[in-house]
N, C-alpha and C positions, 0 to 999 in steps of 0.2 A: 772364232766368234761363237762357237756352240758350246764352249766349255770342255771340249774333248780332252785338253791337256790335263786338267785336274782329275777328270773322270778316269783317264788312263793311268795316272799316278795311283789313284785309289785302288784300281784293279790290280796293279802290280804288287802293291803293298799287301792287299788281301790275299793274293795268290801265295805270298810268302808267309802267311799266317800272322801278319801284323795289322796295325791300325794307325789312323792319323788323328791327332788331336789339334784342333784349331782354336786360336785365341786372337780376337780382333778388338782393337780399341780405337775409338774415334780420334782422328788426328795423329795417331802414332803408327798405325799400320796393322798388319796381320802376321802372326807367327804360326807356322805349321810344324808340329812335332811328330816325327814318324817313329813308331815303336815296332821292333822286330823281336821275335822270340829268340831267346838265347840258346846257342848250340854249343855244347861242351865237347863234341867229337872233333877230331882232327879234320881239316878241310877235305882231304881225299876220301875219308870215310863218309862224311856228311853229304858230299855231292852225289847226285843221282847219276845213273848211267846215261851216256850220251849216245844217241842212235847215229851210227856212222854208215858209210857206204854211199854209193851213187843214188841220186834222187830218181824216183820213177818218172818216166816220160810218157807222152801221149801226143795224139794228133787231132783230138776232138776240138770242136768249136766251143769256146767258153765266153761268158759275159761277166765282166767285172764292173760293179756299180758302187762307186765310192765318191763322196763329196770332198774328201781331203786329197788334194792333188798329189802330195808326196806318197801317201799310202797307195793311191790308185796306180801311180807309176811303178812302184816297187812290185805290187802284185802282178801287174801286166808284164813287167820285165822278167820276173821269175818264171811265170807260166809260159811266156813266149819262148824263152830260152830253152825250156824243156820240150818244145815242139808243138805246143798247142796254138791254135788260131784264136786270138783273144780280142774281143770287142770291148770297148770301154764307154762308160757313161758316168756323169757326175751327180745324178740323183735318180730316184725311182721313176719319175715321169719320163726323163730322157731314155732311161733303160728300157722302159716299156715300149716307147716309140721305136727305139733301135731294134728291139727284138721283133716287132711287127713288120718293120721295113726290111729286115735282113733277108737276102735272097740266096745266100750261100748254103753251105751244109747246116744241118740242124744244130741249134744250140743245145748242147747236152747238159750243161751245168751253169748256174749263175752264182757268183760269189758277190754278196751284197752286204753293205753296211745296213744296220737296222734303222738308225735315226739320221735322217737327211732332210734338207729343205725341199719344199714343193711336194714331194711324195716319198715316204719312208720305204724301206726294203720290204716290210711285211705286206703292205698294201700292194706294192708292185708284184710281189710273189703271188699273192692271191689272184690278181688279174691274169698273170702269166699262166697259172695253173688251169684256168678256165679254157684257155686256147691250146695249151701244150701240157696236158696232164702228166706226161712222162718226164718233164724237165726236172732236174735236181736243183735244190736251193741250199746254198751254204751261207748262213748268216754270220756276220762278224760285228763286233762292237767293243768299245772300250768302256762303256757305261756299266754301272752296277746292276746287280740282279733285280733290285727294286724297280729301277727305271725300265729294264728290259721286260719285266713281267707284264707291264701294262701293254706291251706290244705283242704278247703271245708267242715269243720265240724261245721260251724256256720250257715249253711243254714237251712231254716224252715223245721221242721219235723225230724231233726237229734237230737238224744238223747245225751246230753252232761252234764258232771259233773265237775265242776271246782275244782282243787286242791288248797289248802288242803281241804278235805272233812271229815266230821265226820263219824264214823262207822255206826251210825243210819241212816244218810243220804244215804249212799251207800246201806244199807240193804233195805230201803224203796223204793229207786229208782229201784233196781233190781226186787223187788217183784212186783212193779207197772207195770214194763215193761213185766214181765212174765204173769201177770194176764191179761194184755191187749192183749197179744198174744193168750192166752187161749180163750178170748172172741171172737177174730177174727176167730179163728179156729172153734169155736162153731157156729158162724154165718154162715160160709161157709157150715158147715155140715147141718144146718137147711135149707139153701137155696137149697142145693142139694136134700134134702128130699122133699121139697115143689115142686121142678121142676120135680121130678121123677114121671113118669106116674104110675097110680095104677096097681096092679097086674092083668094080664089078658087083659090089654088094647092092641089094635092093634099097 
């Protein structure tokens, strides 16, 4: 009901260097023409390298916020299979409530759709950051850059994953963000240790 199907198709086409032409006539219907760039190389040469090997695992607590049930289920299943403890919510309002009521281990990272009913991912993330400044946010969306720019998630330094994404891409992005957080926390601890005066100092 949100138009995500067409937006996702447009994103896929644009990622492949193509574009979509639309023709609509009253009483006759609509025709979508999809154009892709021509490639003269053999298929094996044109294809990019595929990253292989086992997917990175973890034990951290994550929150997945997604209003599309099938996408939410896939993200949850992939991450839970890799060892993470995954909480799930179907919009930003429920995600914010779930995070506030959660009594277990600290939520380290939130994977959230940008555009959702009741409360979008960016608004939810801003609220979460006020209470949990160390929490990491990974935004996802199938909408175009023009639509996302209005929500402020395409700014430099904002982690973003375009839909549709592969399970391996999600797993590696999540692990990379968590490892980066660990490195940052370790650096802070080292700085505190360096700046701490030696025992017995005045």
